[in-house]
DSSP file (Angstrom, degrees, kcal/mol; ACC not computed):
  #  RESIDUE AA STRUCTURE BP1 BP2  ACC     N-H-->O    O-->H-N    N-H-->O    O-->H-N    TCO  KAPPA ALPHA  PHI   PSI    X-CA   Y-CA   Z-CA
    1    1 A M              0   0    0      0, 0.0     2,-0.2     0, 0.0    60,-0.1   0.000 360.0 360.0 360.0 -67.6   31.4   36.3   15.9
    2    2 A S        -     0   0    0     58,-0.2    35,-0.0     1,-0.1    59,-0.0  -0.600 360.0-172.1 -90.1 149.8   30.4   38.9   18.5
    3    3 A N        +     0   0    0     -2,-0.2     2,-0.2    35,-0.1    -1,-0.1  -0.378  23.0 160.5-135.0  52.6   33.0   40.4   20.7
    4    4 A Y        -     0   0    0     33,-0.1     2,-0.3    31,-0.0    33,-0.2  -0.541  12.8-179.1 -80.9 143.3   30.9   42.5   23.2
    5    5 A H  E     -A   36   0A   0     31,-1.9    31,-3.7    -2,-0.2     2,-0.4  -0.929  21.7-133.9-137.9 160.5   32.4   43.5   26.5
    6    6 A C  E     -A   35   0A   0     -2,-0.3     2,-1.4    29,-0.3    29,-0.2  -0.934  17.2-133.5-113.4 140.9   31.4   45.4   29.6
    7    7 A D    >   -     0   0    0     27,-1.7     3,-2.1    -2,-0.4     4,-0.4  -0.723  30.4-175.9 -88.6  85.4   33.6   48.0   31.3
    8    8 A Y  G >  S+     0   0    0     -2,-1.4     3,-1.6     1,-0.3    -1,-0.2   0.802  72.7  67.6 -60.0 -32.8   33.0   46.5   34.7
    9    9 A Q  G 3  S+     0   0    0      1,-0.3    -1,-0.3    -3,-0.1    -2,-0.0   0.725 103.9  47.1 -60.8 -19.4   34.9   49.2   36.6
   10   10 A Q  G <  S+     0   0    0     -3,-2.1    -1,-0.3    24,-0.1     2,-0.2   0.477  81.7 115.9-100.1  -5.4   32.1   51.6   35.6
   11   11 A V    <   +     0   0    0     -3,-1.6     2,-0.3    -4,-0.4    22,-0.2  -0.485  42.3 155.1 -67.8 131.7   29.1   49.4   36.5
   12   12 A R  E     -B   32   0B   0     20,-1.6    20,-3.0    -2,-0.2     2,-0.4  -0.995  46.7-118.6-157.8 154.4   27.2   51.0   39.3
   13   13 A E  E     +B   31   0B   0     -2,-0.3     2,-0.3    18,-0.2    18,-0.2  -0.808  51.4 150.2 -93.2 134.1   23.8   51.3   41.0
   14   14 A S  E     -B   30   0B   0     16,-3.0    16,-2.5    -2,-0.4     2,-0.4  -0.997  51.4-107.5-161.4 155.6   22.5   54.8   40.8
   15   15 A G  E     -B   29   0B   0     -2,-0.3     2,-0.4    14,-0.3    14,-0.3  -0.789  48.8-176.6 -84.0 134.3   19.5   57.1   40.6
   16   16 A V  E     -B   28   0B   0     12,-3.3    12,-2.1    -2,-0.4     2,-0.5  -0.970  32.7-158.9-136.5 148.6   19.2   58.5   37.1
   17   17 A T  E     +B   27   0B   0     -2,-0.4     2,-0.2    10,-0.2    10,-0.2  -0.960  40.9 152.1-123.3 110.5   17.2   60.9   35.0
   18   18 A V  E     -B   26   0B   0      8,-2.6     8,-3.2    -2,-0.5     2,-0.5  -0.750  46.2-113.2-132.7 172.2   17.7   60.0   31.4
   19   19 A E  E     -B   25   0B   0     -2,-0.2     6,-0.2     6,-0.2     5,-0.1  -0.973  31.3-139.6-111.9 123.5   16.1   60.1   27.9
   20   20 A D    >   -     0   0    0      4,-3.5     3,-2.2    -2,-0.5     6,-0.0  -0.228  34.1 -95.7 -72.5 169.4   15.2   56.7   26.4
   21   21 A T  T 3  S+     0   0    0      1,-0.3    -1,-0.1     2,-0.1    -2,-0.0   0.721 126.3  54.9 -60.3 -22.9   15.8   56.1   22.7
   22   22 A D  T 3  S-     0   0    0      2,-0.1    -1,-0.3     0, 0.0     3,-0.1   0.363 124.3-102.6 -91.4   2.5   12.2   57.0   21.9
   23   23 A G  S <  S+     0   0    0     -3,-2.2     2,-0.2     1,-0.3    -2,-0.1   0.354  73.8 145.5  94.6  -4.9   12.6   60.4   23.6
   24   24 A T        -     0   0    0     -5,-0.1    -4,-3.5     1,-0.1     2,-0.4  -0.467  48.3-129.3 -67.0 131.7   10.7   59.3   26.9
   25   25 A K  E     -B   19   0B   0     -6,-0.2     2,-0.4    -2,-0.2    -6,-0.2  -0.687  26.0-166.0 -81.0 135.7   12.1   60.9   30.0
   26   26 A I  E     -B   18   0B   0     -8,-3.2    -8,-2.6    -2,-0.4     2,-0.5  -0.989  15.9-176.8-130.0 130.9   12.9   58.4   32.7
   27   27 A D  E     +B   17   0B   0     -2,-0.4     2,-0.3   -10,-0.2   -10,-0.2  -0.939  38.5 118.5-125.8 105.4   13.6   59.1   36.4
   28   28 A T  E     -B   16   0B   0    -12,-2.1   -12,-3.3    -2,-0.5     2,-0.4  -0.901  60.5-103.1-154.3 175.3   14.5   55.9   38.2
   29   29 A E  E     +B   15   0B   0    -14,-0.3     2,-0.3    -2,-0.3   -14,-0.3  -0.910  58.4 118.9-106.5 140.8   17.0   53.9   40.3
   30   30 A G  E     -B   14   0B   0    -16,-2.5   -16,-3.0    -2,-0.4     2,-0.4  -0.969  60.3 -62.8-175.4-170.5   18.9   51.1   38.5
   31   31 A F  E     -B   13   0B   0     -2,-0.3     2,-0.6   -18,-0.2   -18,-0.2  -0.808  33.2-148.9 -98.0 135.6   22.1   49.7   37.3
   32   32 A I  E     +B   12   0B   0    -20,-3.0   -20,-1.6    -2,-0.4    -2,-0.0  -0.934  20.7 179.4-104.1 120.8   24.3   51.5   34.7
   33   33 A I        -     0   0    0     -2,-0.6     2,-0.3   -22,-0.2   -22,-0.1  -0.895  17.2-150.0-129.3  99.7   26.2   49.0   32.7
   34   34 A P        -     0   0    0      0, 0.0   -27,-1.7     0, 0.0     2,-0.4  -0.542  15.4-164.2 -71.4 128.5   28.5   50.3   29.9
   35   35 A I  E     -A    6   0A   0     -2,-0.3     2,-0.6   -29,-0.2   -29,-0.3  -0.947   9.5-144.0-115.2 136.0   28.8   47.8   27.0
   36   36 A I  E     -A    5   0A   0    -31,-3.7   -31,-1.9    -2,-0.4   -33,-0.0  -0.879  15.1-175.7-100.9 122.1   31.5   48.0   24.4
   37   37 A I        -     0   0    0     -2,-0.6   -33,-0.1   -33,-0.2     5,-0.1  -0.967  31.1-120.1-116.2 113.9   30.5   47.0   20.9
   38   38 A P    >>  -     0   0    0      0, 0.0     3,-2.5     0, 0.0     4,-0.6  -0.246  14.8-127.3 -56.5 136.8   33.4   47.0   18.5
   39   39 A L  H >> S+     0   0    0      1,-0.3     3,-0.9     2,-0.2     4,-0.6   0.828 108.7  64.7 -53.1 -34.2   33.0   49.5   15.6
   40   40 A S  H 34 S+     0   0    0      1,-0.2    -1,-0.3     2,-0.1     4,-0.3   0.642 105.5  44.0 -66.6 -13.0   33.8   46.6   13.2
   41   41 A E  H <> S+     0   0    0     -3,-2.5     4,-2.3     2,-0.1    -1,-0.2   0.509  88.5  86.9-105.8  -6.2   30.6   44.8   14.3
   42   42 A V  H <X S+     0   0    0     -3,-0.9     4,-2.7    -4,-0.6     5,-0.3   0.914  87.0  51.3 -64.2 -43.8   28.2   47.7   14.3
   43   43 A G  H  X S+     0   0    0     -4,-0.6     4,-2.2     1,-0.2    -1,-0.2   0.928 113.6  43.0 -60.0 -48.0   27.2   47.5   10.7
   44   44 A E  H  > S+     0   0    0     -4,-0.3     4,-1.2     2,-0.2    -1,-0.2   0.883 113.4  52.9 -65.4 -38.4   26.4   43.7   10.8
   45   45 A L  H  < S+     0   0    0     -4,-2.3     3,-0.4     1,-0.2    -2,-0.2   0.946 114.4  41.1 -63.1 -48.3   24.5   44.1   14.1
   46   46 A L  H >< S+     0   0    0     -4,-2.7     3,-1.4     1,-0.2    -1,-0.2   0.836 109.8  58.5 -71.0 -31.5   22.3   46.9   12.8
   47   47 A A  H 3< S+     0   0    0     -4,-2.2    -1,-0.2    -5,-0.3    -2,-0.2   0.801 108.7  47.2 -63.4 -28.2   21.8   45.1    9.4
   48   48 A N  T 3< S+     0   0    0     -4,-1.2    10,-0.5    -3,-0.4     2,-0.5   0.184  96.7  91.7-101.7  17.4   20.4   42.2   11.3
   49   49 A Y    <   -     0   0    0     -3,-1.4     3,-0.1     8,-0.1     7,-0.0  -0.962  46.5-178.9-118.0 126.3   18.1   44.3   13.5
   50   50 A D    >   -     0   0    0     -2,-0.5     3,-2.2     3,-0.2     6,-0.3  -0.928  12.0-162.9-119.0 101.9   14.5   45.1   12.6
   51   51 A P  T 3  S+     0   0    0      0, 0.0    -1,-0.1     0, 0.0     5,-0.0   0.693  89.9  59.7 -60.9 -16.5   12.9   47.3   15.3
   52   52 A A  T 3  S+     0   0    0     -3,-0.1     2,-0.5     3,-0.0    -3,-0.0   0.609  92.6  81.0 -83.2 -13.0    9.4   46.4   13.9
   53   53 A S    X   -     0   0    0     -3,-2.2     3,-1.2     1,-0.1    -3,-0.2  -0.838  66.5-153.4-101.8 129.7   10.0   42.7   14.5
   54   54 A G  T 3  S+     0   0    0     -2,-0.5    -1,-0.1     1,-0.2    -2,-0.0   0.598  98.0  52.6 -69.3 -14.5    9.4   41.2   18.0
   55   55 A T  T 3  S+     0   0    0     -5,-0.1    -1,-0.2    -3,-0.0     4,-0.1   0.194  89.1 140.6-107.7  13.1   11.9   38.4   17.1
   56   56 A S    <   +     0   0    0     -3,-1.2     2,-0.1    -6,-0.3    -7,-0.1  -0.916  48.8  37.0-113.7 138.9   14.8   40.7   16.0
   57   57 A P  S    S-     0   0    0      0, 0.0    -8,-0.1     0, 0.0   -12,-0.0   0.547  92.4-125.5 -79.0 161.6   17.6   40.5   16.5
   58   58 A G    >>  -     0   0    0    -10,-0.5     4,-2.8    -2,-0.1     3,-1.2  -0.072  30.1 -95.1 -63.8 171.1   18.1   36.8   16.2
   59   59 A V  H 3> S+     0   0    0      1,-0.3     4,-1.8     2,-0.2    -1,-0.1   0.807 120.3  68.0 -61.8 -31.2   19.8   34.7   18.9
   60   60 A T  H 34 S+     0   0    0      1,-0.2    -1,-0.3     2,-0.2   -58,-0.2   0.841 116.6  24.8 -59.2 -32.0   23.1   34.9   17.1
   61   61 A Y  H <> S+     0   0    0     -3,-1.2     4,-1.1   -13,-0.1    -2,-0.2   0.809 124.3  48.4 -99.8 -38.8   23.2   38.6   17.9
   62   62 A S  H  X S+     0   0    0     -4,-2.8     4,-2.7     1,-0.2     5,-0.2   0.862 103.1  58.4 -75.9 -36.2   21.0   39.0   21.0
   63   63 A R  H  X S+     0   0    0     -4,-1.8     4,-2.7    -5,-0.2     5,-0.2   0.944 106.5  45.9 -66.5 -49.6   22.4   36.2   23.2
   64   64 A P  H  > S+     0   0    0      0, 0.0     4,-1.8     0, 0.0    -1,-0.2   0.893 116.1  47.7 -59.3 -38.0   26.1   37.5   23.3
   65   65 A L  H  X S+     0   0    0     -4,-1.1     4,-1.8     2,-0.2    -2,-0.2   0.928 112.7  48.0 -68.2 -42.8   24.9   41.0   24.0
   66   66 A S  H  X S+     0   0    0     -4,-2.7     4,-3.1     1,-0.2     5,-0.3   0.896 110.0  52.9 -61.9 -40.6   22.5   39.8   26.7
   67   67 A R  H  X S+     0   0    0     -4,-2.7     4,-2.5     1,-0.2     5,-0.2   0.865 105.8  53.2 -67.6 -34.0   25.2   37.7   28.3
   68   68 A A  H  X S+     0   0    0     -4,-1.8     4,-1.6    -5,-0.2    -1,-0.2   0.933 114.5  42.7 -62.3 -43.7   27.5   40.6   28.5
   69   69 A I  H  X S+     0   0    0     -4,-1.8     4,-2.3     2,-0.2    -2,-0.2   0.935 117.0  45.0 -68.6 -46.7   24.9   42.6   30.3
   70   70 A L  H  X S+     0   0    0     -4,-3.1     4,-2.8     2,-0.2     5,-0.2   0.836 109.6  55.1 -70.5 -33.0   23.7   39.8   32.6
   71   71 A D  H  X S+     0   0    0     -4,-2.5     4,-2.1    -5,-0.3    -1,-0.2   0.922 111.2  45.6 -62.0 -43.0   27.2   38.8   33.5
   72   72 A A  H  X S+     0   0    0     -4,-1.6     4,-2.2    -5,-0.2    -2,-0.2   0.915 114.2  48.2 -65.9 -43.7   28.0   42.3   34.6
   73   73 A L  H  X S+     0   0    0     -4,-2.3     4,-2.6     1,-0.2     5,-0.2   0.942 112.4  48.7 -63.8 -46.3   24.7   42.6   36.5
   74   74 A R  H  X S+     0   0    0     -4,-2.8     4,-2.1     1,-0.2    -1,-0.2   0.921 111.6  48.6 -60.0 -45.6   25.2   39.3   38.3
   75   75 A R  H  X S+     0   0    0     -4,-2.1     4,-0.6    -5,-0.2    -1,-0.2   0.911 113.6  47.6 -61.0 -43.9   28.8   40.1   39.3
   76   76 A K  H >< S+     0   0    0     -4,-2.2     3,-1.0     1,-0.2    -2,-0.2   0.931 112.1  48.2 -66.0 -46.4   27.7   43.5   40.7
   77   77 A V  H 3< S+     0   0    0     -4,-2.6    -1,-0.2     1,-0.2    -2,-0.2   0.853 110.6  52.8 -63.5 -36.5   24.7   42.1   42.6
   78   78 A E  H 3<        0   0    0     -4,-2.1    -1,-0.2     1,-0.2    -2,-0.2   0.565 360.0 360.0 -77.7  -9.1   26.9   39.3   44.1
   79   79 A E    <<        0   0    0     -3,-1.0    -1,-0.2    -4,-0.6    -2,-0.1   0.507 360.0 360.0 -67.4 360.0   29.5   41.7   45.4
């Protein structure tokens, strides 16, 4: 179903000053992990996401996305 990937060559630890999706400014140190979500999956992913629900998205959508992020983080930390 999902085909999420990480561009591992771009994963890095860095200090960043960014704007979160809610407009909050964040100045912190952390990992930057680029995730690729195929255009063909964006509609279904967003259709199954309700930002008002604490249990959304369901495991079918959240687990593969989480695994792409955590696999990249684990590999980088273990280097």
